[in-house]
N, C-alpha and C positions, 0 to 999 in steps of 0.2 A: 682624261686619259693619262696614265702614267707614262712618262718617257722611258724607252727601252734602256737607256743608259743608267737610269736610277732604279731599275727593277731588279730585285733579287728573286730568282726562280728557285722554288723548293720542290725537288723531285724525289719520289720514292720509286726505285726500280724494283720490279717483282719478277722473279724467274723461278722455274721449277728446280733447276740445279745448275751447277757450274762445272759439270764434267766436260771432257774434251769434246768440242763440237763447234759448228759454225755460228749459231746464234749466241752461244756462250762467249766465243772469241769476240764477236761483234760488240756485245755489251761491255766486256772488259776494256776493249779499245776505246769505246765511247766514254766510259768513266775516266779512263786515263787522260783522254783529250779534254774532258770538262773539268778535271781536277784542278787545273791552274786558272780557271776562269772565276774571278771573284764575284761574278753575278749569278753563280750557280751554287746551290747547296743540295747535295743528294745523299740519300741513304739507300741501303740495299736490303731487300728481303729475299731469302733463299729457302726453298722447301726441302733441301737436302744438305747434309754436312759433308758430302763428297765434293770437295772443291779442287779441281785440277789446276785452275789458274791462280796460283798462290800470290801473284802480284796484287790481287785485290786487297790483301792484308797490308799493303804498303801505301794505300790511298788515303789513309787517315779519315776514313768514313765509317759510320756505324753500320754494322751488319747484323740483321735480325734473322733468326732461324725459326721458321714456322714448319715444324716437322709433323707430317700426317701420322696419325695412329693407325689408319687403315686407308685403303684406296679411296673410299668414299667418306672421308672424315669431314663431316659438316661443321665441326667445331672451328675449322679454318676460317669460315665466314666471320664468326664472332671474334676470333683472335685477330684477324686482319682489321676488322672494324675498330676494335679497341686500340690497336697500334696506330691506325690512321687518325683516329680521333685525338690521340695524344700528340702525334707528330704534326698533323695538319698540313700535309703537302699540298702544293698547288696542283700537282700533276702526279698521277699514278701511271707509270709506264710499264706495261706487261710485255713479256717476251715470248709467250707461248699460249696455246689455246686454254690450257688448264688454269693458268694464273689469270687470264682474261675473264674466264667464267667466274672465278672466285671474286675478282675485283669489281665486276659490273654492278652488283647490288650495293656494295660498299660505297662505290663512287657516287651512285645515285642518291643514297641516303645522306652522305656527307657533302654533296655538291663539289666533288673533286673531279677535275678534268681527267678523262681516261684516254690514254694513248694505247691503242691495241696493236702490238707488234707480232701478232700470231701468224701472219702470212710469210712463211719462211721457205716454202717449197711450192711446187706446182702439182697438186694431187691429181692422180689419175681417176680415183674413185671420188666423184663429186656428188655425194648423196648422204643421207642420214646414217648409212652404215659405216661411214668413215668418221670415227669419233673426233678426230682433229678438225675435220671440215665442219662437222656439226657444232662442236663447241665454239669454234671461231664465229660461225654464222649466228649462233645464239647471242654472242656478245656484241656483234656489230651494232645493233640498235642503241646500245648503251654507251658506245664509244664516240668520243669527240673526233678522233682521227684514227684512221686505220693505216698502218705502215706496212708495205710489202717491200721485200728486197729485190723483186723483179716484177715487171709488168705482166709477165705470163702468170705469175702467182696470183696477183690481184684479179686477173680475169678468171682464173680457175676457181677461186673462192667466191666469185661474183660479188666482190666488195662494192658497196655503193660508191660511185665515182666522185660524188661531191665530198665525201669524207676521206677519200683515199689519196695516198701519196706514195710514190716509189722512191725509196732512198737506197741506192746501191751500197753494198758492203764497201768499206774503205780499208785499204791495206796500209799498214804502218811499216814503212821501209826501215825504221830503226830495228825491227826484228831481225833483219838480215845483215846488219852492219858488222856483227861479230860472230859469224858462223863458226861453229865448232870444226876446226880444220883437221881434227883427228879422224873424221869419217872420210875415207878415201877408197878408191877401187882396190887398192892394195890391201887395206885393212880388212876389207870384205872378201879378199881373195878372189877378186874378179879379174880374170885374165883376158877378157875380150875387149875389143876396141870400143864397143858401144854399150850403153846401159839405158834401159827403158824402165820407167817406174810408174806405179799406180798407187795412190794414197787414198784410203777410204775405209770405213768400217766394214767388217765382214758381216753383211746382212743381206736379206733378199732385195734390198734397194740397190745394191751395187752388183753389177754383172761381172763378177770375177770369173764365172765360167767362160764367158766370151773372151775375157782377157787371157786366160790360160790357153784357150783354144787357139787364139791368134798367135800367142807366144810359141805354142807347139808347132804351128805351121811354119813360122819363121826359123825356129831352131832346126827344123827338118831340112831347110834349103840353104841355110847359112850358119857359119860357126863363129861369127864375129860379134855376137850380141848376147847380152844377159838381161833377163827380166826379173825385177824384184817387185814386191808389194809390201806396203806398210799398213798395219792396222790389225784389229782383233775383233772377234765377235762370234756369233753363234754358228756361222757357216764356215769358219776357218778350217775345221778338220775335213769337211766335205770337199772344199776347194783344194785342199792339200792332196787329197786322194786322187784328184783329177790330173795331177802332174805326172807325165810318163817317167818311168824309172830312168830311162836313157837321158833325160834332160833335167834331172833334179839338181845338177850343179849349175844350170843356166836359167832355171826358173825357180825362184826362191821366195818364200813367204817369211818375212823378217819379224812379223808380229808388231805389237805396239811399240813405238819409239817416241821419245820426248823431243828429240832434236830433228824433227822432220825436215826442216829447211836444209840441213846439212846433206841429207840424202838426195834431195832434189837438186842441190847445187852441183853434185858430181854426175848427175844424169844427163843424157843427151836428148831424150824425148820423154814427155809426160802424158799419161793416159788417164782418162776418167770414163769408164764404161758403166752406164746406168741401166738398170732393169726397168725400162720405161713401161712395162706392163703393170708394175705396181708402184712406181715412183717417178715423179718429175722433179728435176732439180730446181732450186731457186738460183741464187748466185753462189756457186760452190767456192768455199774457202780454199779447197785444194787447187782449183783452177787459178784463183787469185795468186796463190803462192807460186804455182808453176810460172805464170806469166811475169810476176814481179822479179823472178830469178832468171828471166829472159830465156825460157825454155819453150820450144814449140809444143803445142797441145793437140792431142787427138782425143776427141770426146764424143759421146753419144749426142746426137742432135735432139732438140726439143727443150721446152721449158725455158728457164732462165739462162741455160748454157748458150742459147742462140743470141743472147743479149750481151755476152761478154766475149765469146770466141767469134772472130770474124773469119768465116770459112775461106780458106785460100790465102789469107793474109797473116793471121796470128796462129794458124794451125788448121786442122781439118775437122769438120763435123762428119760423123759416120752414122750409118743406119743402125737402128737399135738391134742388139743381139745378132749382129752380122759379123761373125769372126773373120770372114774373108775380106770384107770391106775394111775392118780394123787393121788386119795384117797388111793389106795392100797399102794403106796410107802410111803405116809405120815404115814399111819397106821403102816407099818413095823418099821419106825423110832420111832413112839410113844411107841411101845412095846419093844424097845431095847435101854436102856440107854447107854450101852457101845458102840453100833454102832453109835449113835448120837455123842458121845464124840470123837470116833476115826475118823469119817468122818469130823467133825468140825475141829479137829486139823490137819488133813491131808490137809484140804483146806487152813488153815492159813499158813501152811508150803509151800504150792504151791504158794501162793501170795508172800511170802517172797523171794522165789527162782526165780520166773518167771515174777512177775508183780509188782516189787518194783518201787517206784518213782525215786530212784537213777538210776536204769537201764534205765528207760524211758528218763529221762533228759539227761543222758550220751549219749544215742543213737542220740537224736536230736542234741545235741551239736556237736558230731562228724560229723553228716551229714552237719550241717551248715559250719563247718570249711572246710570240703572237697569241698563243693560247692564254697566257696570263694577262694580256691586255683586255680580254673580253670576258 
């Protein structure tokens, strides 16, 4: 058996794309963490040229593009096989269900260890009619290890326990060392004492209708708070139409922003409302950012959210699609400066202790080494 200290691990990371998102951020942070480790050599395969995280180009690693010619382009199997045969990685680490399905037969043929990282949420629909659930399940038998970023996600996917590991997302505090100070309440022309924010894609997975309804309730009874939302997507215009004309100056949708942390930093309370009828969260990157910046969180209960937000200590968990519950909890925080402060700092401490980037990178590295020993 080769000693770990003499072992060089060769990894091929495989992901559908590097657009703005949770799993994409997690992969980029992992590569940055491994980049200074002389025991690791890695290359990256991406199935889209749309790369949001430009820092990957500074990692001095080879990036391969396998672009599909159609949604069911079976040539990907052959092209991936040829690439893997040439590179000869010890491990192929996939980051979503599509790449796991492409990788499974290739890894089997070339005797490459397959790390399946497709468990990134807690699906509500747990049957063959959910393509993500089905593809992940089909790849499980060919996977050496199945990684989930929440225990709830692993349970929902019914991942085999002997193969499964839960590695929580790690937050890199270097990201918030030099926050853009130009984003201020004054620059946004916010004249109220308090600012509440929600960050997330505008899709049917996020319950922006509940957020707008809760915001409307609070704007009706108090004039000292403004609500903003960051993100874009297919439901943006329909959500925008739900904002009452009387409150359009205090309930604002700011669209997609590159410097999200700057907006969180000037906020007093952070919200993540999830449409739990269609989606269950894994470990939300938005919540990680909220807590790392010492902000109290109000979030929809369920899924991986229950594993990061400690109800009553780092924030509040609220019932799904319950605008009254959401507005009530926000109101409690608006009326209690010391509670906001204590919850925010308890949240930051929780990230430092249980969701650090060093812990995440260390766990992945130990896993890779262990796989290469056998």
